[in-house]
C-alpha positions, -999 to +999 in steps of 0.1 A: +674-048+594+691-045+626+727-053+618+735-016+612+714-001+640+744+006+664+762+025+633+732+045+627+724+053+661+763+069+668+754+101+647+724+105+671+748+109+701+756+147+686+720+156+685+696+164+715+674+135+722+647+120+702+616+102+706+618+083+671+647+078+646+649+058+615+669+057+586+658+053+553+671+055+512+699+041+495+720+036+524+700+006+535+704-009+501+725-041+510+746-039+477+753-003+483+789-001+494+794+036+483+808+050+517+802+085+503+763+078+501+743+103+523+726+088+553+690+101+556+672+102+590+636+111+601+637+123+637+604+125+654+604+150+685+579+160+711+584+199+708+602+210+676+607+241+689+627+231+721+646+204+701+659+230+673+664+257+702+687+228+718+703+216+687+710+255+677+734+259+709+750+223+698+750+220+658+742+258+648+764+248+616+738+225+604+711+252+595+707+279+571+725+310+581+694+332+571+673+310+592+693+310+624+696+349+620+659+359+609+642+336+635+659+306+649+640+275+664+604+296+657+611+302+620+623+268+616+593+252+631+572+278+614+585+273+580+580+236+585+547+238+597+532+266+570+550+257+539+562+224+543+547+190+553+557+196+594+594+184+585+623+205+588+656+190+572+691+199+574+708+180+545+745+182+537+755+177+578+793+162+574+805+143+608+830+117+610+840+114+575+804+107+563+775+128+549+740+129+564+705+146+561+681+145+590+644+156+591+625+169+622+589+162+627+564+166+655+558+131+670+519+142+667+523+148+632+542+117+627+516+098+643+488+113+622+503+106+592+509+071+598+475+060+612+456+086+589+477+094+557+470+129+566+495+143+544+509+112+530+545+121+532+559+104+562+536+074+558+552+069+523+586+069+539+573+043+563+558+019+536+593+014+521+621-001+539+637+018+571+659+014+596+644+018+631+670+028+655+649+046+681+613+041+689+601+051+724+564+050+713+565+018+694+559+035+659+569+001+646+539-015+660+516+013+650+530+011+613+516-019+609+483+001+603+503+021+572+515-015+555+485-029+557+467-003+541+492+004+516+491-033+503+454-031+503+454+002+479+480-013+458+457-046+451+432-020+438+455-007+413+470-039+402+454-063+378+439-101+384+477-113+385+509-098+391+544-105+405+556-098+437+581-072+420+549-056+405+535-054+437+564-037+456+565-012+425+530-002+429+535+001+470+566+023+463+550+045+437+519+054+459+540+081+478+553+093+442+518+095+426+510+134+421+546+143+430+556+170+404+591+161+406+587+128+387+577+148+357+610+164+350+633+163+384+635+128+394+650+095+380+619+078+355+634+045+371+636+058+405+610+029+418+621+003+397+657+010+409+647+013+449+625-021+445+656-039+429+680-025+455+657-035+483+639-064+472+647-088+499+637-061+522+603-055+508+600-093+509+604-092+547+580-064+552+550-073+535+554-114+533+532-117+567+504-094+551+500-115+520+502-147+537+476-130+560+453-124+528+461-156+514+448-174+548+417-151+542+413-166+504+418-129+491+449-138+474+466-169+459+505-174+462+527-193+441+565-196+441+585-191+407+619-206+397+638-178+409+621-180+443+596-153+441+562-147+444+531-148+417+501-134+432+468-138+417+437-118+435+404-137+441+375-117+433+345-123+451+308-115+434+280-109+457+247-116+441 
């Protein structure tokens, strides 16, 4: 997933420096050629107050006007921390003929969620395909814990036999379980569309863990005619 890294990095040039940046969502779909698709970012910064202070000087128009006038960087950060999940989003940002949305999070909060599923928001984003474009703290390596845990949790929720697509749908659905938006606001087929649009990316992410579990004799993998994988769980009975 490195082919578009340079294109995705170009937008970051108009923002203050970040410790971590990744692109997620439909803009990563290999079959998506819609140039009007919004490009979504998660940005990790060491100090959100300082970062927003600098960004307000550079890009005040990215923010809601009431936030700028009523409290600036301190209000922006307080709302994210106390009302949200620690992430402040600036949506519908236009630049260079494209539209962007970026969410800014404290690096400590990002690390806590990836490693311990503290709020189960950012870890859910990173359980699905992303394009990492800045990684000063090697979040990619730390995310191995998150991916292995997502696979393990999904196996507990799946039957003894299932397809590779079933597995990715279950992993994808973890972050939507309990999300009230899925009851009325979101497309009921959202998970299926995500998996279908990014199947090869899911395969690249999770194939090493499937092979690891197979080597430990926890799973049996077999290939189908269309080059997908059928999975059987091996249940160990203790007497």
